[in-house]
Phi, psi and omega in degrees: 000128178267117179286140177272080183284156172291170178300317177294319179299319178294317179296314185283345178273356177267139176283139180232158173056224185295330181300325177291320179291323178300329177296319178292322178296317179298321178295320180297313181293324179291328183266007187287339176053051177091350178290137183267137176240147168267109187267105179253032180255345194293139172258352178293132177291152174291141177280102181271130188307316183295325181286314177302317181295323177300313181292326174297316182299317182284336172294316178299318179301316180296315180302323184275352186271162176288350183276350190304310181297320179296323182285311189267330190259008180223155171291162179225187180291143177296332181290330181138174180285121191301320178299327178288317177301317180295321180295318180295314181300312180298313183296311183290323177298319179287315187290320188240013177055048179261176177234047182289150168237176180301333181291347181265008187234139172224133176256129184236164176284075183084160182284336178304314179295324179300317180289329174298313178303308186295315181300324184264346173276321183261337180251163180104190186278130178280172179298334179273000177094000178281138175272114177270126184270147171257111188265125172259104190285346183221112180248134014279162177207186187306125184296331184297338179299327185295331183264002187268337189280123175295322171266092191304327182279006179279343180278122180229124179245159182240139179294135181272176163265157181246121176264102190253131172249087187297324183296328182254012180051045182232153175204169180212138174278143174225146176300138175262096184289348174285338179258324187301129180236120173236121187211200180300332182268010178268121179275320174197164177244142185214132174201158179260145183205109350302157190268133162261113030250354197268341188082005182291143173237114175297143179290162174305317182297319179296315179297316180294327178290320177296316179297323180294318178301316182288329183295335178299339182239015181055040184262129179291143177245113178266121177257111179286104185251038184298340180242009190269168170292155007272347175209128013274359177058042178273044171258128181263356176236156180299131175205152178236129176302139181258132180238155179185169184302325181252013179260131171251112181275119189244122185240166177218148174261008182299310181278001172260018172100007180238042182297329182287341183265348175055074177242113174246153182225128176244133175239126180183187180300145183302327181294325178281317180300321180296320178296315181293325177296317179298320177300314182295320180303315179290330187277309189207014182070291181194169177285168178305125182285328177299309179302318180296322183294317178284330174295323179300320179292319183291322180286312184297327180284340186085356184293321181297313180296323179293313181292332178299318184272334183265340183237302188294306182301309181301325181300308184283330176295323177292324178296320179296323179296321178296316179296314182298319179294320180294313183291325177294322182288319190261331184282127180304133185286344182272001180263152183275065177255149182218134177257126179298143180304131182280087185257354178163183180074193186239027180224158167247153185230126180240141177240129176248099185295136181055037179304129183288359176221172177282164176301324179294320178294322177295320177301317177293320180294324179289327175299327180296336177253019172082024179240132178243119175239190177238123177302139188285341187295345177289346189257027178236048180297138176083353179273104190270340183282152180285125181213115184301332181305329183298334181257021185236014188232156173221153174253137183235124182285146179260024185265357181276173177288162179301317182296319180292321179297316179296315178299317181298320181293325176295316179291320177300315180299320181294316181295313182297319178299317177297321181295313181291328184266010173079018181257354183274000000 
């Protein structure tokens, strides 16, 4: 029976981006019949013992407290759990010399829902019939943005410039300000920093320039800081969170060890936070109160921020070093391969210039040697122009063991070498 779905229902029932690829990966693993794969596709963070213990400790505290029933057995404010809001305000005001109040904070069920609210509150068709665009100023970027817009054509991304260090097989994406357009038809601007999938970190100057362009039209700029300081602090290069009148700083506790609890945090001007809160009230009332309660303890104590820099960041930074060493050792130096500068997040991003096959075909070829990565073409939502580069990249997760990463780089190098030399 074919259901007669609405236009929105049809759109939202389709898998997009990496979710569609994950379905193929799951099918591959299910049909492997005992064959072992090195799975470098995962976005799930590694369960680090010190981080898990922290969340256990605060769970025990919550269970033993008189607040347990109030937290878990009752509804709460759509804005969020007040002790968590207070802890965030105190921490950020002290850490970054800000003047936040509780009215500048919204707690959401993960940052994914936050971007859904924003994309559809600020982007799409206005009551007057104007199409407001959601601008992604640097492509590639997080694949999830592409599936969130009810008005699918409202997402618009811009092709970057490539800063290439050919001698060291390294490169970095930069915003192309000669192309980037922010105007009356821009509903909001959105980008991740550090970036999923590339690990790119926009410079302070680049962020401020984007924010200034948007400020001319009182347009909000949402900075997806799911990997940023102060937690989980998955930046491998020095960076400072940027705040401003039209900037909404968006955080997540997923990579800080709470992906199952779906805790997102938005910091911004009261006028933007109020719109997003109203959207949330209509959508789902509020985020998990249990998750918020233990997060409040972790933030207020300073323990979360401390473990982010002493445990979480070093773990993934060392994984990137292992991957970089492996790919440098095994990949032929005469081939046009490039590793994006490892500036943060939990992934590595590789570009194979003039690759003789598509990224999807390379993904399939790597499966044949027991390696699973993610084809890069999923990470260009909203980029409408034809660009061969989109089919020449792969994303590699840093969540495997050192030995598996090294083995995977050796096999990857062999496959890529065969492809370029016509043996694949």
